[in-house]
C-alpha positions in Angstrom: 38.8 128.2 94.7 39.7 125.7 92.0 42.1 123.0 92.9 45.6 123.6 91.6 46.2 119.9 91.2 43.1 119.6 88.9 44.4 122.3 86.7 47.9 120.8 86.5 46.4 117.4 85.6 44.3 119.0 82.9 47.4 120.7 81.5 49.0 117.3 81.1 46.4 116.0 78.7 45.7 119.1 76.6 47.9 120.7 74.0 45.9 123.8 73.5 48.2 126.9 73.6 47.4 130.3 74.9 46.3 132.5 71.9 45.3 136.1 72.1 43.9 137.6 68.9 41.7 140.4 67.7 38.1 139.5 66.9 37.3 138.7 63.3 34.4 140.7 61.8 31.7 138.3 60.5 30.1 138.4 57.1 26.7 139.5 58.3 27.9 143.0 59.0 26.9 143.3 62.6 28.5 140.4 64.5 32.0 139.7 65.8 33.4 136.3 66.2 34.2 135.9 69.9 36.1 132.6 69.9 39.5 133.8 71.0 41.1 134.5 74.4 38.9 132.6 76.8 40.1 131.1 80.1 38.9 127.6 81.2 39.0 125.3 84.3 37.7 121.8 84.6 36.2 122.1 88.1 33.3 123.8 89.8 33.2 126.9 92.0 30.1 129.2 92.1 32.4 132.2 92.7 33.9 131.8 89.2 30.9 133.9 87.9 32.2 136.9 89.8 34.4 139.6 88.1 37.0 139.7 90.8 37.6 135.9 90.9 41.3 134.9 90.6 41.6 132.9 87.3 45.4 133.4 86.8 46.1 129.7 86.8 43.3 128.8 84.4 44.1 127.6 80.9 44.1 130.0 78.0 42.3 128.7 75.0 40.1 129.5 72.0 36.7 128.2 71.1 35.5 125.8 69.8 36.6 123.6 72.7 35.8 120.1 73.8 37.4 119.1 77.1 36.3 115.5 77.0 38.3 114.5 73.8 41.6 115.5 75.5 40.9 113.0 78.4 41.8 109.4 78.7 39.1 106.9 78.0 38.5 104.5 80.9 35.8 101.9 81.7 35.4 103.8 85.0 34.3 107.1 83.4 30.6 107.8 83.9 29.9 108.3 80.2 30.4 104.5 79.8 30.0 102.9 76.4 27.3 105.3 75.3 29.6 108.2 75.4 32.8 106.4 74.5 34.1 106.1 78.0 35.4 109.7 78.0 35.6 112.0 81.0 32.7 114.4 81.6 32.3 116.8 84.6 31.7 120.5 85.1 33.7 123.2 83.5 33.9 127.0 83.6 34.8 129.5 80.9 35.6 133.2 81.5 36.3 136.1 79.2 37.1 139.7 80.3 36.5 142.6 77.9 36.1 146.3 77.8 33.3 148.2 76.2 34.5 150.5 73.4 33.0 154.0 72.9 31.4 152.8 69.7 29.0 150.6 71.6 27.3 153.6 73.3 23.6 153.5 72.6 23.8 150.1 71.0 22.2 146.7 71.8 24.8 144.1 72.6 24.0 140.3 72.6 26.0 137.2 73.1 25.2 134.3 70.8 26.3 130.7 71.4 26.0 128.2 68.5 26.2 125.2 70.8 27.3 124.4 74.4 27.1 120.8 75.7 25.2 120.9 78.0 23.2 122.7 80.8 24.9 126.1 80.1 24.4 128.9 82.5 25.7 132.3 81.3 26.7 135.2 83.6 27.6 138.8 82.9 29.4 140.6 85.7 28.1 138.1 88.2 24.5 138.3 87.0 22.9 135.1 85.7 21.3 135.6 82.3 19.7 132.2 82.2 20.2 128.5 81.6 20.1 126.5 78.4 19.9 122.7 78.9 20.0 121.4 75.3 23.4 121.0 74.0 22.6 121.2 70.3 20.5 124.3 69.8 21.8 127.8 69.6 20.8 130.5 72.0 21.5 134.1 72.9 21.2 136.7 75.6 21.0 140.5 75.7 24.0 141.9 77.6 23.1 145.6 77.2 21.5 146.3 80.7 24.5 144.8 82.5 27.5 146.2 80.6 29.8 148.7 82.4 31.3 151.3 80.1 34.2 152.4 82.3 35.3 149.1 83.7 36.4 145.6 82.7 33.4 143.3 82.1 33.4 139.6 82.8 31.4 137.0 80.9 31.3 133.6 82.5 29.8 130.3 81.4 29.2 127.3 83.6 28.9 124.0 81.6 27.4 121.0 83.5 28.0 117.7 81.7 28.4 115.8 85.0 25.1 114.0 85.1 25.7 110.8 83.2 24.5 109.0 81.1 22.7 111.7 79.1 23.4 110.7 75.5 23.5 107.5 73.4 26.6 108.7 71.6 29.7 110.8 72.3 28.5 114.3 73.1 31.7 116.1 74.0 31.7 118.7 76.7 32.0 122.5 76.6 31.6 125.4 74.3 32.2 123.3 71.2 30.7 125.7 68.5 31.3 129.3 67.7 30.5 132.2 70.0 29.5 135.6 68.5 28.9 139.1 69.8 26.1 140.9 68.0 26.1 144.7 68.1 23.0 146.6 66.7 21.1 149.8 67.0 18.0 149.7 69.2 16.0 149.5 65.9 17.3 146.4 64.2 16.5 143.1 62.4 15.7 140.4 65.0 18.0 137.5 65.6 17.1 134.9 62.9 14.6 137.5 61.7 14.9 137.0 58.0 13.2 134.1 56.2 13.7 133.6 52.4 11.4 131.3 50.3 11.1 130.7 46.6 7.4 129.7 46.1 7.5 130.0 42.3 10.4 128.5 40.4 10.9 127.9 36.7 13.9 128.2 34.4 12.5 131.5 33.1 11.4 133.2 36.3 11.5 132.8 40.1 9.6 134.7 42.8 11.7 135.3 45.9 9.8 136.1 49.1 11.7 137.7 51.9 10.1 138.1 55.3 11.9 140.4 57.8 11.1 140.9 61.5 12.1 144.4 62.5 12.3 145.3 66.2 12.1 148.8 67.8 13.7 148.6 71.2 13.8 152.3 71.6 11.5 154.6 73.6 10.2 156.5 70.5 8.3 155.6 67.4 10.4 155.3 64.3 9.7 155.9 60.6 11.7 153.3 58.6 12.4 152.0 55.2 13.2 148.3 54.6 15.1 147.8 51.3 15.8 144.3 49.9 17.7 143.2 46.9 18.9 139.8 45.6 22.5 139.3 44.5 23.7 136.5 42.3 27.1 134.8 42.2 28.7 137.7 40.3 27.0 140.2 42.7 24.7 141.4 39.9 21.9 143.4 41.3 18.3 142.7 40.8 15.5 145.2 41.1 15.2 146.5 44.6 12.1 146.4 46.6 11.3 149.0 49.3 8.7 149.1 52.1 7.9 152.0 54.4 7.3 151.2 58.0 6.1 153.0 61.1 7.1 151.1 64.2 5.8 152.1 67.7 8.3 152.0 70.6 9.1 148.6 72.0 7.2 146.9 69.1 8.1 144.6 66.3 6.6 143.9 62.9 7.2 141.4 60.0 7.6 142.9 56.6 6.9 140.7 53.5 8.6 141.6 50.3 8.8 140.0 46.8 11.8 140.1 44.4 11.5 138.8 40.8 14.6 136.9 39.5 14.7 136.5 35.7 16.4 133.3 34.3 17.4 132.1 37.8 20.2 129.6 38.2 18.7 126.8 40.3 20.2 125.2 43.4 20.6 121.4 42.9 23.2 118.8 43.8 25.1 119.1 40.5 25.2 122.9 40.4 24.5 124.3 43.9 24.2 127.9 42.9 23.7 130.3 45.8 22.2 133.8 45.9 22.3 136.5 48.6 19.3 138.5 49.9 20.6 141.7 51.4 18.1 143.4 53.7 18.8 147.0 54.9 16.8 149.1 57.4 17.1 152.8 56.7 16.2 155.7 59.0 16.2 159.2 57.6 17.9 157.9 54.4 20.8 156.3 56.3 21.3 152.6 57.0 20.9 151.6 60.7 21.0 147.9 60.2 21.7 145.3 57.5 22.0 141.6 57.1 22.9 139.4 54.1 21.3 135.9 53.9 22.6 133.2 51.6 19.9 131.1 50.0 19.2 129.0 46.9 16.4 129.2 44.4 14.8 125.7 44.2 11.5 124.0 44.5 10.6 120.9 46.6 7.7 118.4 46.0 6.9 115.1 47.7 4.3 112.8 46.2 3.6 109.1 46.1 3.5 109.2 42.3 6.8 110.9 41.7 8.6 110.6 45.0 10.9 113.5 46.0 11.3 116.1 43.3 13.8 118.9 43.3 13.1 121.6 40.7 10.6 119.2 39.1 13.1 116.3 38.7 12.8 113.1 40.7 15.8 112.4 42.9 16.4 109.1 44.7 18.0 109.8 48.1 21.2 107.9 48.7 21.6 109.1 52.2 23.7 108.5 55.3 23.2 109.4 58.9 26.0 111.2 60.7 26.6 112.2 64.3 28.2 115.5 65.2 31.7 114.5 66.3 34.8 115.0 64.3 36.8 112.0 65.4 40.0 113.0 67.1 38.8 116.5 67.4 35.8 115.4 69.4 32.8 117.6 69.2 34.8 120.8 68.4 33.1 122.2 65.4 36.0 123.8 63.5 34.7 125.2 60.2 37.2 123.2 58.3 36.4 120.0 60.1 32.7 120.5 59.3 33.4 121.3 55.7 35.6 118.3 55.3 32.9 116.0 56.7 30.5 117.2 54.0 33.2 116.9 51.3 33.9 113.3 52.4 30.2 112.4 52.2 29.8 114.0 48.7 33.0 112.2 47.5 31.6 108.9 48.7 28.6 109.3 46.5 26.0 110.3 49.1 23.6 113.0 47.9 21.8 113.3 51.2 22.6 113.3 54.9 20.5 113.0 58.1 21.8 114.9 61.1 21.1 112.2 63.6 19.9 113.0 66.1 20.2 116.7 66.6 20.7 120.0 64.8 24.2 120.2 63.3 26.6 123.1 63.3 26.0 126.1 61.1 29.3 125.4 59.4 28.2 122.0 58.3 25.0 123.3 56.8 26.9 126.0 55.0 29.1 123.3 53.5 26.1 121.3 52.4 24.7 124.4 50.7 28.0 125.0 48.8 28.5 121.3 47.9 24.9 120.4 47.0 24.3 117.9 49.7 20.6 117.4 50.7 19.9 117.5 54.4 17.3 116.1 56.8 17.7 118.4 59.8 16.7 116.5 63.0 15.8 118.0 66.4 15.7 115.2 69.0 16.6 111.6 69.8 13.7 111.2 72.1 10.7 113.0 73.6 9.1 112.6 77.0 10.2 109.1 78.0 13.9 108.6 78.6 16.5 106.4 76.9 19.1 107.4 79.5 18.6 108.7 83.0 19.8 112.2 82.4 18.8 112.7 78.7 16.6 115.4 77.1 13.4 113.8 78.5 14.1 115.8 81.6 13.6 119.1 79.7 11.2 118.0 77.0 8.0 119.4 78.4 9.5 122.8 79.1 11.9 123.2 76.2 10.9 121.1 73.2 8.8 123.6 71.3 11.3 126.4 71.9 14.2 124.1 70.8 12.5 122.8 67.6 11.6 126.3 66.6 15.1 127.7 67.2 16.3 124.9 64.9 13.9 126.0 62.2 14.4 129.7 62.6 18.2 129.3 62.5 18.3 126.9 59.6 15.3 127.7 57.4 17.3 129.6 54.7 19.6 126.7 53.9 18.6 125.4 50.5 20.2 122.1 51.3 17.6 121.3 53.9 14.7 119.4 52.4 12.9 118.0 55.5 12.6 118.6 59.2 12.7 115.6 61.6 11.2 116.0 65.0 12.4 112.8 66.6 14.0 109.3 66.5 12.6 106.0 67.7 10.4 107.6 70.3 10.1 105.4 73.4 6.4 106.3 73.9 5.5 105.7 70.3 2.8 103.1 71.2 0.9 105.5 73.4 -1.8 108.0 72.2 0.2 110.9 73.7 2.9 110.3 71.0 0.4 111.4 68.3 -0.5 114.5 70.3 3.2 115.3 70.7 4.0 114.8 67.1 1.1 117.1 66.0 2.3 119.7 68.5 5.9 119.6 67.3 4.8 119.6 63.6 2.6 122.6 64.2 5.5 124.4 65.9 7.7 123.7 62.8 5.0 124.8 60.4 4.3 128.0 62.3 7.6 129.1 60.9 8.1 127.0 57.7 5.5 125.4 55.5 7.8 124.8 52.6 9.3 121.5 53.9 7.7 118.3 55.1 8.0 117.0 58.7 9.1 113.5 59.5 10.4 111.4 62.4 12.1 108.0 62.5 10.0 105.1 63.5 10.8 101.5 64.2 9.6 98.4 66.1 11.2 95.3 67.3 8.0 93.3 67.5 5.0 92.6 65.4 3.2 95.8 66.3 3.6 97.9 63.3 0.2 98.7 61.8 -0.7 100.3 65.2 1.6 103.3 64.2 -0.6 104.3 61.3 -2.1 107.1 63.4 1.3 108.4 64.4 2.6 108.2 60.8 -0.5 110.3 59.8 0.8 113.1 62.1 3.8 113.4 59.8 4.2 114.4 56.1 6.8 111.7 55.3 7.0 108.4 57.1 10.5 107.7 58.5 11.3 104.0 58.7 14.2 102.7 60.7 15.2 99.2 59.5 11.6 98.5 58.4 11.7 98.9 54.6 10.6 95.3 54.1 7.1 96.5 55.3 6.8 99.1 52.6 4.8 97.2 50.1 2.2 96.0 52.6 2.0 99.5 54.1 1.5 101.1 50.7 -1.4 98.7 50.0 -2.9 99.6 53.3 -2.1 103.3 53.3 -1.5 104.3 49.7 -1.0 108.0 50.5 2.0 107.5 52.7 5.4 108.7 51.4 8.1 106.4 52.8 11.7 107.1 53.5 14.0 104.7 55.2 15.7 106.8 57.8 18.1 104.1 59.0 19.3 100.9 57.4 21.9 98.2 58.1 25.0 98.6 56.0 24.8 95.0 54.9 21.4 95.6 53.3 22.7 98.1 50.7 21.5 96.2 47.6 18.0 95.4 49.0 17.4 99.0 50.0 18.8 100.4 46.7 16.5 98.0 44.8 13.4 99.0 46.8 14.1 102.7 46.2 14.6 102.2 42.5 11.4 100.2 42.0 8.8 102.1 44.0 8.2 105.9 43.6 6.6 106.3 47.0 9.9 105.1 48.6 12.0 108.2 48.2 15.3 107.1 49.6 17.5 105.2 52.1 19.8 106.5 54.9 22.3 104.0 56.0 23.4 103.8 59.7 25.9 105.3 59.4 27.7 107.3 56.7 30.7 107.7 59.0 32.2 106.1 62.1 31.8 108.1 65.2 32.7 108.1 68.9 30.4 106.6 71.5 27.7 104.0 71.1 30.7 101.8 71.6 30.9 98.6 69.7 28.1 99.0 67.3 29.2 97.6 63.9 32.0 95.6 65.5 33.3 92.3 64.4 35.1 90.0 66.7 37.7 87.2 66.8 37.8 83.9 68.6 38.2 84.4 72.3 36.7 88.0 72.2 33.4 88.6 73.9 30.2 87.9 71.9 27.2 90.1 71.8 25.6 93.3 70.5 26.7 96.7 71.7 23.6 97.2 73.9 24.1 93.9 75.8 27.2 94.7 77.7 30.3 97.0 77.9 32.9 96.2 75.3 35.8 98.4 76.4 38.3 99.2 74.8 35.8 99.7 72.0 34.9 103.4 72.4 33.2 104.1 69.1 31.0 102.9 66.4 32.4 101.0 63.4 29.3 100.9 61.3 30.2 103.8 59.0 30.9 103.6 55.3 33.8 106.0 56.1 36.1 105.6 59.1 37.0 108.4 61.5 40.1 109.3 59.5 38.2 109.7 56.3 39.2 106.4 54.7 36.4 104.9 52.6 35.7 101.3 53.5 34.9 98.8 50.7 31.1 99.1 51.5 31.4 102.7 50.6 32.6 101.9 47.1 29.8 99.3 46.7 27.0 101.8 47.8 28.5 104.5 45.5 28.5 102.1 42.6 24.9 101.2 43.1 23.6 104.8 43.1 26.2 106.6 40.8 28.2 106.2 37.7 31.5 107.5 38.9 33.1 104.2 39.8 32.4 100.9 37.8 34.9 98.4 39.2 36.4 98.0 42.7 38.3 95.1 44.4 39.0 94.3 48.0 39.8 91.1 50.0 37.8 89.7 52.8 39.9 89.2 55.9 40.5 85.4 56.2 39.4 83.7 59.4 42.1 83.0 61.9 43.7 79.6 61.8 41.6 78.6 64.8 38.0 79.8 64.9 36.1 82.3 62.8 35.4 86.0 62.7 31.9 86.9 63.7 29.9 90.0 62.9 27.2 92.0 64.7 24.0 93.4 63.3 25.4 96.7 62.0 28.7 95.1 60.8 29.9 94.0 57.4 32.7 91.5 57.1 36.1 93.2 57.5 37.4 93.7 54.0 40.6 95.5 53.0 42.4 96.8 49.9 45.2 94.3 50.5 46.9 91.4 48.9 49.3 90.9 51.7 48.3 88.0 53.8 51.4 86.3 55.3 50.7 83.0 57.0 47.9 82.1 54.6 50.0 80.8 51.7 48.1 78.3 49.5 45.0 78.8 51.6 41.8 80.2 50.1 41.3 83.9 50.5 38.1 85.4 49.2 38.4 88.3 46.8 35.3 90.5 46.5 34.7 92.5 43.3 32.1 95.1 42.9 31.2 95.8 39.2 28.8 97.6 37.0 30.0 95.6 34.0 28.2 92.4 32.9 31.1 90.3 34.1 34.6 90.4 35.6 37.8 88.4 35.3 40.3 87.9 38.0 44.0 87.3 37.4 46.7 86.4 39.9 50.3 87.0 38.6 48.8 87.2 35.0 47.1 83.8 35.3 43.4 83.7 34.9 41.7 82.6 38.1 38.0 83.0 37.2 35.4 84.9 35.2 32.1 85.6 36.8 28.9 87.5 35.9 28.3 90.7 37.9 24.8 91.8 36.8 21.8 92.8 38.8 21.0 89.1 39.6 24.4 88.9 41.2 23.8 92.2 43.1 26.7 93.6 41.0 29.3 91.7 42.9 31.4 88.5 42.7 33.2 86.7 45.4 36.1 84.5 44.2 38.2 82.3 46.4 41.9 82.4 45.6 44.7 80.3 47.1 46.9 83.0 48.5 50.2 83.6 46.7 52.1 86.8 46.9 52.3 89.0 43.8 49.8 91.0 41.8 46.0 90.6 41.8 44.2 92.1 38.9 40.4 92.5 38.2 39.1 93.7 34.9 35.6 94.4 33.7 34.2 92.6 30.6 32.3 94.9 28.3 31.3 93.8 24.7 33.8 91.0 25.0 36.7 93.2 25.9 38.7 93.7 29.1 38.4 97.2 30.5 39.2 99.2 33.6 41.9 97.1 35.3 42.2 97.3 39.1 45.3 96.1 40.9 46.3 95.0 44.4 50.0 94.3 45.0 51.7 92.3 47.8 53.7 94.6 50.0 57.3 93.9 51.1 58.4 94.8 54.6 57.8 98.3 55.9 60.5 100.8 54.9 59.3 104.3 54.8 56.6 106.8 55.8 54.7 109.1 53.5 52.6 112.1 54.6 50.1 113.9 52.4 48.2 117.1 53.5 44.7 117.7 52.2 45.5 121.4 52.2 49.0 122.8 51.9 47.9 126.4 52.6 45.7 127.3 55.6 44.7 130.6 57.2 46.6 132.0 60.1 43.5 132.6 62.2 44.1 130.1 65.0 41.2 127.8 63.8 42.1 126.5 60.3 43.1 122.9 59.8 45.1 120.7 57.6 44.5 116.9 57.7 47.6 114.9 57.0 47.3 111.2 56.0 50.3 109.2 57.0 51.0 105.8 55.4 53.7 103.2 56.0 55.0 101.7 52.7 57.6 99.3 51.4 60.6 100.4 49.3 58.5 100.3 46.1 55.9 102.6 47.6 53.2 99.9 48.2 51.2 100.4 51.4 52.1 97.9 54.0 48.6 97.1 55.4 49.9 95.1 58.3 52.2 97.8 59.7 51.5 99.0 63.2 54.5 101.1 64.0 54.4 103.7 66.7 54.6 107.1 64.9 55.9 110.3 66.5 54.9 113.7 65.2 56.9 116.9 65.7 55.6 120.3 64.7 57.7 123.5 64.3 56.5 126.9 63.2 53.1 128.7 63.8 51.0 125.6 64.1 50.1 122.8 66.6 48.7 119.3 66.6 45.0 119.4 67.1 44.5 115.6 67.1 45.9 112.3 66.0 44.0 109.2 64.9 44.3 105.9 63.1 40.7 104.6 62.6 41.0 101.9 65.3 38.2 102.3 67.7 39.8 99.9 70.1 43.0 102.0 70.4 42.7 103.8 73.7 45.7 106.1 73.2 45.1 109.8 73.6 43.6 111.7 70.7 45.2 114.9 71.7 48.9 113.8 71.6 52.0 113.8 69.4 52.2 110.0 68.9 49.9 107.3 67.4 50.2 103.8 66.3 49.5 103.0 62.6 46.5 100.7 62.0 46.5 98.8 58.8 49.4 100.9 57.7 47.7 104.3 58.2 47.4 107.1 60.7 46.4 110.7 60.6 47.5 114.0 62.2 45.5 117.2 62.2 47.5 120.4 62.1 45.9 123.6 63.4 47.1 127.1 62.6 48.1 129.8 65.1 47.5 133.5 64.6 50.9 134.2 63.0 51.8 133.4 59.4 54.7 131.2 58.4 55.8 127.7 57.5 54.4 124.9 59.6 56.7 121.9 59.4 55.7 118.4 60.4 58.1 115.6 60.9 56.9 112.0 61.2 59.2 109.3 62.6 58.9 105.6 63.3 61.4 103.0 64.4 63.1 101.3 61.4 61.4 103.6 58.9 62.6 106.4 56.7 61.5 109.7 58.3 59.3 112.0 56.3 58.6 115.8 56.5 56.1 118.1 54.9 55.4 121.8 55.1 52.0 123.6 55.4 51.9 127.3 54.8 49.9 129.4 57.1 49.0 132.8 55.7 46.7 135.8 56.4 
């Protein structure tokens, strides 16, 4: 039996309420979202797989769920710095259900989008199998084991106890959606539809739909497969029909073509989506149907023209992202995944690399809708380990299956332009790496030949040319921090297409300049686009008296995350984000921030992935009359800087200056103003004002109306300001959050990766004047009211409406 004390302790650090709700019917006509009404315990007992097991004291919760994020970080936790010092362990999930009469004669399968890790699934005490990898989806047939006149019990054991198994925060549990799929014995296979667009022009497009139909009955069947393409307004194209005779217990792939006249092409500026509806008919009646969302677009990669989408060359301004959602941990709520994509797009990125694993389906759906290009990556490593319990333990047995499940699941997403089969492989200097790369590449291309295959390579010594054979096993060469080798490599291997798959944030201008100059360099992906949990201390800066060193050299607790992102974990864009955006795009032409001055004794030091701490602040008490460096990013030929309407300096900001100017200013409170100089005129003024003492709190929700489905989120940005409404960037008040109505607090954050307070809580300190609270809906509609309080500050309240 489970320990009562363990359950009580877990209840103390989780705020997840018991929610019981009816399943939501999915959009693919044959699946039911099965996230609601699970029971959970953080402990291990083999008898928990049995239907008669007593789980009355277990927690009631909904999926997605990550038990690690609710725990207290500690240097003693076995995840250590790699996993952010969070707790791990073994957990069990159970769900009881009855079989409705409508399931008689049907095939019933359970589909998991992601469980971290080593999941074993049981139905009525019978083990269906184990799935080690925490990032690929998997499914099992429940049909032989279901009992029609009794309560059925599905149980899942999740083993994340063997640590360290990841180089970043993994989370623990069933952290992505769970679906129940109900079909007839004759049906379209799971991931059985593949849509490609081999011919694309503005006038005409050929859409090819391949459908795998399975007959799991005992008799031969005469079938008709009907496919049609629907546009945004659901206008119908000409249908195509194929007759099929399928023997018992057989399967067959049907290939059909649909012509689309004057197609609207999928591209970053206008990411138009179509639907391919495939229906299987028997005797004139539909017995199965699926609708696949896709985009009409063409891809081409050459050394002469780089990466071309629909015949147009696009330079990839990319960023790498891990899968966590900050204070929500690994829990892949649809809104959290969508918001992540929105933040990347708003920051000027046109591409993202899902380092170092397949992402959630919700994230890819958001990339499709927003027009964000994707490199979909399978693994961090192959056969040789980076950590004792990582994927290398399972690679030989599972790698081909896992990489193909990624491709099968994701192949219809128009946002995906490239598959990646690995990252900085340890055995890369050995001949076996070439063999493995070829095997994985062949596994990918057995399913999809429309996209190239890459993996990320690097070296920390002089041995680089030796990787030429390994590069040749890929279609695109992925360079981690090695773009300075590109010119020599091109001279030696002129056929190689080069993409920098990771770069240091501080090298933004160099990388941008290389990408602009050389067509065979198709883009750059900074490490990273967003801060993340785990890999603790990468990108950190440190003050006098704090320990020196890079993140891999020692443990740096209380650092429990990575501060190398352009965007922090709350969604705030750091100054480096505005600089990178300005290099690649035309949305923003002038930006100003201030480099944090050194302490009065000693200097700030940065690590390899860090940039100098720079803030949108002109509030520096204690530095009066001492020089403070103002940093201005500009796409104008020159800029002027004023302090309290007095000209401080004018400086050029052209390409020779890397589009930036650094101007030292003796600190005096007041108003700092930067202006661009264009044709001799001052344009586009940008201001920073000195803040008075903290006086009030403001709270702004990114969404004021959310769905009452128990899963939807509203992100509330909380700021501490003076009486005039100027952000007080030095405020660090303890803020308390109170929720009333049909909602709850899913997480709190402030962007400070040294703050070890709980992420699942109702209080948080402000950091640089900011904090964030994430509101989650329940399954009843109504007004959710949030009150934010802090000592000595005027309280604020806001209302978020939750509706059906």
